[in-house]
C-alpha positions as CSV (number, residue, x, y, z in Angstrom):
1,M,99.2,174.5,98.7
2,R,102.0,172.4,97.3
3,I,104.5,174.3,95.1
4,V,107.8,173.6,93.5
5,L,109.9,176.7,92.6
6,L,111.9,176.7,89.4
7,G,114.5,179.2,88.3
8,A,118.2,179.6,87.4
9,P,120.8,180.4,90.0
10,G,120.4,184.1,90.8
11,S,116.7,184.2,89.8
12,G,115.8,185.2,93.3
13,K,113.5,182.2,93.9
14,G,115.1,181.6,97.4
15,T,114.2,185.2,98.4
16,Q,110.7,184.8,97.1
17,A,110.3,181.5,98.9
18,K,111.0,183.1,102.3
19,L,108.4,185.7,101.6
20,L,105.9,183.0,100.7
21,V,106.6,181.2,103.9
22,D,105.8,184.3,105.9
23,K,102.6,185.0,104.0
24,Y,101.1,181.5,103.8
25,K,102.6,179.9,106.9
26,I,104.0,176.8,105.1
27,P,107.6,175.6,105.2
28,Q,110.2,176.1,102.5
29,I,111.9,172.8,101.9
30,S,115.5,173.2,100.5
31,T,117.2,169.9,99.9
32,G,120.6,171.4,100.7
33,D,119.3,172.5,104.1
34,L,117.7,169.1,104.7
35,L,120.9,167.2,104.0
36,R,122.9,169.4,106.4
37,E,120.2,169.0,109.0
38,A,120.0,165.2,108.6
39,V,123.8,164.9,108.8
40,A,124.0,167.1,111.9
41,A,121.2,165.1,113.6
42,G,122.8,161.8,112.8
43,T,119.7,160.2,111.4
44,E,120.0,157.0,109.4
45,L,119.6,158.8,106.1
46,G,121.9,161.5,107.4
47,K,124.7,159.0,108.1
48,K,124.3,157.5,104.6
49,A,124.5,161.0,103.0
50,K,127.6,161.9,105.1
51,A,129.4,158.8,104.0
52,V,128.7,159.6,100.4
53,M,129.8,163.2,100.8
54,N,132.9,162.3,102.7
55,A,133.9,160.0,99.8
56,G,133.5,162.9,97.4
57,G,130.4,161.5,95.7
58,L,126.9,162.9,95.0
59,V,124.1,162.0,97.3
60,S,121.7,159.6,95.5
61,D,118.2,160.6,94.6
62,D,116.8,157.8,96.9
63,I,118.5,159.3,99.9
64,V,117.3,162.8,99.0
65,L,113.7,161.6,98.4
66,G,113.8,159.8,101.8
67,I,114.8,162.9,103.5
68,I,112.1,164.9,101.7
69,Q,109.5,162.3,102.7
70,E,110.5,162.6,106.4
71,R,110.3,166.4,106.2
72,L,106.8,166.4,104.6
73,S,105.6,164.1,107.4
74,R,106.1,166.9,110.0
75,P,103.0,168.8,111.3
76,D,104.1,172.1,109.9
77,A,103.9,170.8,106.3
78,K,100.3,169.5,106.7
79,S,98.9,172.6,105.0
80,G,101.4,172.6,102.2
81,F,105.1,173.2,101.3
82,I,107.4,175.0,98.9
83,L,110.1,172.9,97.4
84,D,113.3,174.8,96.5
85,G,116.3,173.2,94.7
86,F,114.6,169.9,93.9
87,P,114.0,168.5,91.4
88,R,116.9,169.5,89.2
89,N,116.2,167.1,86.2
90,I,113.4,165.0,84.7
91,P,114.2,161.7,86.5
92,Q,114.1,163.5,89.8
93,A,110.8,165.1,88.9
94,Q,109.3,161.8,88.0
95,A,110.6,160.2,91.2
96,L,109.2,163.2,93.2
97,D,105.8,162.8,91.5
98,A,105.7,159.1,92.4
99,L,106.6,159.9,96.0
100,L,104.0,162.6,96.4
101,A,101.4,160.4,94.7
102,R,102.0,157.7,97.3
103,M,101.6,160.3,100.0
104,G,98.4,161.6,98.5
105,R,99.9,165.1,98.2
106,P,100.6,165.8,94.5
107,L,102.1,169.1,93.4
108,Q,99.6,171.8,92.5
109,L,101.9,174.4,90.9
110,A,105.3,174.6,89.3
111,L,106.3,178.3,89.5
112,L,109.1,179.5,87.2
113,V,110.9,182.7,88.2
114,D,112.1,183.8,84.8
115,V,115.2,186.1,84.4
116,E,117.4,186.8,81.4
117,K,121.0,185.5,81.5
118,G,122.7,188.9,81.5
119,V,120.7,189.9,84.6
120,L,121.6,186.6,86.2
121,M,125.3,187.2,85.8
122,K,125.1,190.6,87.5
123,R,123.1,189.2,90.3
124,L,125.4,186.4,91.0
125,T,128.8,188.1,90.7
126,G,127.5,191.2,92.6
127,R,125.9,189.2,95.4
128,R,126.9,189.9,99.0
129,S,125.4,188.1,102.0
130,C,125.4,188.7,105.7
131,S,127.9,186.5,107.6
132,N,125.5,186.1,110.5
133,A,123.7,182.8,109.7
134,A,120.8,183.8,111.9
135,C,120.2,186.8,109.8
136,G,121.2,185.7,106.2
137,A,120.3,189.0,104.6
138,I,121.4,189.3,100.9
139,Y,122.5,192.4,99.0
140,N,123.8,193.2,95.5
141,I,126.3,195.8,94.6
142,H,124.5,196.4,91.3
143,F,120.9,196.4,92.2
144,S,120.4,196.6,96.0
145,P,123.6,197.6,97.8
146,S,123.7,197.9,101.6
147,K,123.3,201.4,102.8
148,T,125.9,200.8,105.5
149,G,128.6,199.9,103.0
150,N,130.1,196.5,103.6
151,K,128.0,195.8,106.6
152,C,124.5,194.3,107.0
153,E,121.8,196.9,107.5
154,K,119.8,194.6,109.8
155,C,122.4,193.3,112.3
156,G,125.6,195.2,111.5
157,T,127.6,192.0,110.6
158,A,130.2,192.2,107.9
159,L,129.0,191.1,104.4
160,S,130.8,188.3,102.6
161,H,131.3,187.5,98.9
162,R,131.2,183.8,97.9
163,S,134.3,182.6,96.2
164,D,132.3,180.8,93.5
165,D,130.4,184.0,92.6
166,N,132.8,184.8,89.7
167,E,132.1,185.1,86.0
168,A,133.7,181.8,85.0
169,T,132.0,179.7,87.7
170,V,128.7,181.5,87.3
171,G,128.8,181.0,83.5
172,K,129.3,177.2,84.0
173,R,126.5,177.0,86.6
174,L,124.1,178.6,84.2
175,E,125.1,176.2,81.4
176,V,124.4,173.3,83.6
177,Y,121.0,174.7,84.5
178,E,120.1,175.1,80.8
179,L,121.1,171.6,80.0
180,Q,119.6,169.8,83.0
181,T,117.0,171.9,84.8
182,S,115.4,173.9,82.1
183,P,113.7,170.8,80.6
184,L,111.6,170.7,83.7
185,V,109.7,173.7,82.3
186,A,108.4,171.5,79.4
187,Y,107.8,168.7,81.9
188,Y,105.5,170.7,84.1
189,K,103.9,172.5,81.2
190,A,102.8,169.2,79.8
191,Q,101.1,168.5,83.2
192,G,99.3,171.9,83.1
193,K,101.0,173.0,86.3
194,L,103.5,175.5,85.0
195,R,103.1,179.2,85.6
196,T,105.7,181.9,84.9
197,A,106.5,185.0,86.9
198,R,108.9,187.7,85.6
199,G,111.7,187.9,88.1
200,V,112.8,191.4,87.1
201,G,112.1,194.5,89.2
202,G,111.8,195.2,92.9
203,I,111.4,192.3,95.2
204,S,108.0,193.4,96.3
205,D,106.9,193.7,92.7
206,I,108.0,190.2,91.9
207,F,106.4,188.9,95.0
208,K,103.0,190.5,94.1
209,N,103.3,188.9,90.7
210,I,103.9,185.5,92.3
211,T,101.1,185.9,94.8
212,D,98.6,186.9,92.1
213,I,99.4,183.7,90.3
214,I,99.0,181.7,93.4
215,E,95.7,183.3,94.3
216,A,94.4,182.8,90.8
217,Q,95.6,179.2,90.3
218,I,95.8,177.5,93.7
219,R,93.4,179.2,96.1
220,P,90.2,178.2,94.2
221,L,91.5,174.7,93.8
222,A,92.6,174.5,97.4
223,A,89.2,175.6,98.6
224,V,87.5,172.9,96.5
225,M,89.9,170.3,97.7
226,N,89.2,171.3,101.3
227,Q,85.5,170.9,100.8
228,I,86.0,167.5,99.2
229,E,88.2,166.3,102.0
230,A,85.8,167.6,104.6
231,A,82.9,165.8,102.9
232,A,84.9,162.6,102.7
233,A,85.8,162.9,106.4
234,R,82.1,163.3,107.3
235,A,81.1,160.4,105.1
236,A,83.8,158.2,106.7
237,A,82.6,159.2,110.2
238,K,78.9,158.2,109.6
239,P,79.3,154.4,109.3
240,K,81.4,154.4,112.5
241,A,78.6,156.1,114.5
242,A,75.9,153.9,113.0
243,K,77.5,150.6,113.8
244,P,76.4,150.5,117.5
245,K,72.8,151.1,116.4
246,A,72.9,148.2,113.9
247,A,74.2,145.9,116.6
248,K,71.1,146.1,118.8
249,P,68.7,144.0,116.7
250,K,71.2,141.1,116.9
251,V,70.7,141.0,120.7
252,A,66.9,140.7,120.2
253,K,67.1,137.8,117.8
254,P,67.4,135.0,120.5
255,A,63.9,135.8,121.7
256,L,62.5,134.4,118.5
257,K,63.9,130.8,119.1
258,P,61.1,129.6,121.5
259,A,58.5,130.3,118.8
260,A,60.4,127.8,116.6
261,K,59.5,124.9,118.9
262,A,55.8,125.1,117.9
263,P,56.1,122.9,114.7
264,P,55.7,119.5,116.7
265,A,52.0,120.3,117.0
266,K,51.7,120.6,113.2
267,K,53.3,117.2,112.7
268,A,50.7,115.5,115.1
269,A,47.8,116.9,113.1
270,P,48.4,115.0,109.9
271,V,48.7,111.7,111.8
272,K,45.2,112.1,113.4
273,A,43.8,113.1,110.0
274,V,45.0,109.9,108.4
275,K,43.3,107.7,111.1
276,K,40.0,109.5,110.7
277,A,40.1,109.1,107.0
278,Q,40.3,105.3,107.2
279,P,36.5,104.7,106.5
280,Q,37.5,103.6,103.0
281,K,38.5,100.2,104.5
282,A,35.0,99.7,105.7
283,A,33.7,100.2,102.2
284,K,35.5,97.0,101.1
285,K,33.2,94.9,103.5
286,A,30.1,95.7,101.3
287,P,30.2,92.3,99.5
288,P,27.2,91.1,101.7
289,K,25.0,92.3,98.9
290,T,26.3,89.5,96.5
291,A,25.9,86.9,99.2
292,K,22.1,87.7,99.4
293,K,21.7,87.3,95.6
294,A,23.4,83.9,95.6
295,A,21.2,82.5,98.4
296,P,18.0,82.3,96.2
297,K,19.8,80.2,93.6
298,K,20.6,77.5,96.2
299,A,17.0,77.5,97.3
300,A,15.8,76.9,93.8
301,K,17.7,73.7,93.4
302,K,16.2,72.2,96.5
303,A,12.7,72.8,95.2
304,K,12.8,70.0,92.5
305,P,10.6,67.3,94.3
306,K,8.3,66.9,91.2
307,K,10.4,64.1,89.7
308,A,9.5,61.8,92.7
309,K,5.9,61.0,91.2
């Protein structure tokens, strides 16, 4: 399955993405994580991204798309992927569609996690996260506080509060989302790929809502696509297996060449037939009949002795 997750900051789509990864065994692809990974690995695209970021600029869409293409080429993304954080606007969505079309892996679902603005403000300003990067647990002082106070329930590491999780900064981030990213809702709706899940309630409740949508929309389509791909693979394999059998008659063809030398006997037959048919020339020698008729006339002239009396 190939999914792009949509939602405002604080909608909880990141949390839901991790749950989807565990359930469906497909990778979550976050462009922010990919950029950091590429920079740390020192790849060619990573070096380009690092140079732009060091100069205080924004990494171009071409670089981001190149990194996404590399990530989708890995074996673990063969069965599908979950895109989180990209695209953020219409041009990026169009470029992503073009890339996935070239790869033969178009998006199947655009899933919007919908949450009201007031709820988003409380979620973002009250967010607390585990300082242990390997854990990464997230809590909220308004909705899901840690039972151990200011420490992570899972690993005991102290919780941290992001400096940009304040009302002024959060309000500006939500405005940017409305202006740039929310038009994607109309974009994917026009393609017939948009589905909306209410992002309010318990995490498990939201997750069930999301999985119900996936099972209803993607699973049947994925099953059909798998059957089509399997049939295409079988059809492609048949000609390859038949080629050696088709080559055998070509080896037997040279045995027919000696039979082609027989025509000389046919050419000789017409020649003999012409020689035997020459009796027509003998028919031209029939004039002896006219010679016999002329002979009596000469004899009549010599029989005039009566004038001699």
